N, C-alpha and C positions, 0 to 999 in steps of 0.2 A: 653499249649504253642501253638500258632497258627502257623502251618507249611505251610500255604498257600503260594504259590510262586507268588510273585507280578511281573507281566510282565512289562517291560519298552522297547518296541520295538525300539524306537529311540536311547536309550542308547545302547542297544544291537548292533544296526547297526553301531554306531560310534565305539564301542569297537572292533567289527569284522574288521572294516577297519584298525584300529591301529594295531591289532594283525597281520593282513595280511601283512601290509607294514613292520612290524618288521621282517618278515621272508624273505624279499627280499633285497638283497644288492644293487640293481639298482632301479631307479625310475620306477613307473608303471603308465600306462595310466588309465583313468577312465574306459575304456572298459575292460582292463586286471583285474582291481580290481573287477568290476562287475562279470566277468566270474569266477574269483577265488572264489568269495563268493556265486556264483549261485544266483545272484540278477540282476535286470534290471538296465541298465545304468542310466535311469532317477531316479530310486529308490535311488541311492546313491549320486546323484548330489548335492542335498541340504545339505546332511551330509558332503560331502567333502568341500563345501563352508564354512560351519560352523567351521569345524576343521581347515581350512586354516585361517579363520578370527581370531580364538582363538590362533593360532600359533602352533598347534600340528602337522600340515603337511605343507610342502613347495611345491609350484607349480612352475615348471620351465617355464619361460615365452616363451621360444622357442619351446620346445617339448610338453608343456602342461601336462607333467607327474608329479606324486606326489611321495614324499618321506617323511619320518618322520623328524621332526625337533629335536632339542635337548631339547625341553621343558620337555618331560617326564623324561629325564635324570636329569635335574636340579631339578624337583619336587621330584624325588625319593631320591635325595641327600640332600634335604633341612632339616637340623636339624634332621636327622634320625640316628638310631643306627649304620647303615652302614657307614654313614659319620663320626661318632665318631670313629669307628673302623679304618677307613682309615687314619684319622688324627693321631690317637694314634700309629699306626703301621709304619708310614712313616719313622721316624728316625731309630727305631730299625731294620727295614727291610733293610735299606741302610747300616747300620753297619754290618748286617749279610752277605749281598752280598759282601761287601768289605773284610770281614774276610775270607770267604770261596772261594771268586772269582767265585761264582755261583749265578744265578738268583734265586729268591724266590717269592712265591705268596701265597695269602690267598684265601680260598674258603669257601662258605657257602652252605646250602641246599636251593635250589630254585625249586619249582614245582617238588619235589621228585627227583631232580637231583643235581649234584654238579655244582656250578657256580663260576668261578674265578672272584673275585671282586677287587683284587688289585695285582699288580706285580711290583717288583723292579728288574731291569736287572743287570746282572753282569758287573763289570768294566773291566773284562777280555775280550780278543779278541774273544773267543769262549765259548758259553754257550747255554743252552736250554731256550726257552722262551715260555710262555703260555699267549695268549692274554686275556685281561680282557673281561669278558662277555662270555667266552667260556663255554659250557655246556658238562658235561660228566656223564655217569652212575655212581651210587654210589658204588655198591658192587665191581666193577672191578678196582677201584682206591684206592691208599693208603689213600689219603685225604678223599675220600668218606667213607672208613671204619672207619676212625677216627670220622667223623661227625656222622655216625650211632651209634658208640659206646657211644658217649656222648649226644645223643638225649634223651629226656624224653621217658620212656618205651612205652607209647602209640604211640608216634610218630615213635619210632624205629620199632615197629611192622608194622605200616602203610607203612613205607619206604621199609621194606623187602617184605611185601605182594605185593607191586607194582613194585618190581625190577625183571625184566625178568630173569637175571642171577641167582638170588637166588631162584626164583620159579621153575626153571628147575633143581635145585640141587637134588641129591638123599638124602635120610634121613641121611646117614653117612656123606655126604659132608656138609649138613646143620649143623650137630653137630660140625664138625671141624671148620666151619666158625664161629659159635656162640662162641666156645671156643677161637677162635682167637680174637673176639671182647672183651672177658673178659680180655685177656692178654693186649690188647690195653688200656682198661680202667685202668688196674693196672699200666702200664708203662707210660701212658699219651702220648704215641707216637707209631708210627709204621715205621719200615724200611723194605722195600721189593722191589722186581723187579716190574717195571711198567707192568701192564697187557695188555696194548694196544700198547706200543712202545718197540720194541726189543732193548736190550742193554742199557736200562735206569733204574737206581735205584732211588727210591724216599724215602724221609724221611719226615714224617708229624707229627706235634705235635699239640695238642688241645689248643685252646684259649677259656677259659671260661668253660661252661658246662650248661646243661639245668636249673640248679638251679639259675644260674646268669642271665638267660634270653638271653644269647648269646652263640652260639656254632659256632666256626670257626676253620679252620685248616690252620696252617702255614706250607708250604711245600718247600723243596728244591729238585729239580730233576736234576740229573747229569748223564752223560754217565758212565756206569759201569766201563769201562776201566780207565777213568780219576779218578774215585773215588778211585780205588785201588792204582793208582800211586801218586796222589797228596793229597788226603784227607783220613785220618784214619776215619773209620766208627764211632768210639766212639767220635772222635772230632766233627764229623757232628752232632751226636745226642746231645752232650753236648751244642754245639753252638745253635742248633735249639731250644731245650727246654729252655735254658736260655733266648733266645729272646722272646719266647712265654710268659714266666713269666713276662718279662719286659713289654710287651704289656699289659698284664693283670693289672699290677700296674698302667700303664698310664690310663687305663680305670676305675680303681678303683674297680675291681672285684677280 
């Protein structure tokens, strides 16, 4: 097998610009982009013109600053497994939110992190919400642990090897964590306190599994006090796992 790395400087330059703009919520000038990428202003000028011509970036006529268009978003959702997941889960998630009066969201693994790809908000006046596209570490989140538990063995090891929280665990803590993953695999869900936000309890159930080619986590996050007062924990688990199975049937997996 030829392991030679083929260089494509122009492509790399264009991708660098897109990745840079994706990390900025406000438009950036040509000079700001060049400085951020440690390149010359003239070096990126032609590439910015090409990206603008193809519709990947937008240039403000008044300020001359650039920002990403929605073209990458549309391309990523065109006839993709993620689009199929979103379509299949829309109705079941709305029914779940109506039943529990809580928001719910679906996450997948992206770049060794958890990424929220779909959210349905609660019909109630007060609920927790997680914006689509938000990224979280895997090990410290309930949904993240569900995703790790149902990943293929080689991917699971890779995710753990690159997770800062896991790599800093002592041997005994690692064993406890791996035992926890085994229980999650057996139950097909996990219910626990959120590791990042105080007073929040999460319940996440798996959708699919690595054998099916799709691993996603359906999650409900609720204030712990409200969970005790309004929702029985077993009721939450039953509703969540039932909805996850319904989504699987919609997907044919």
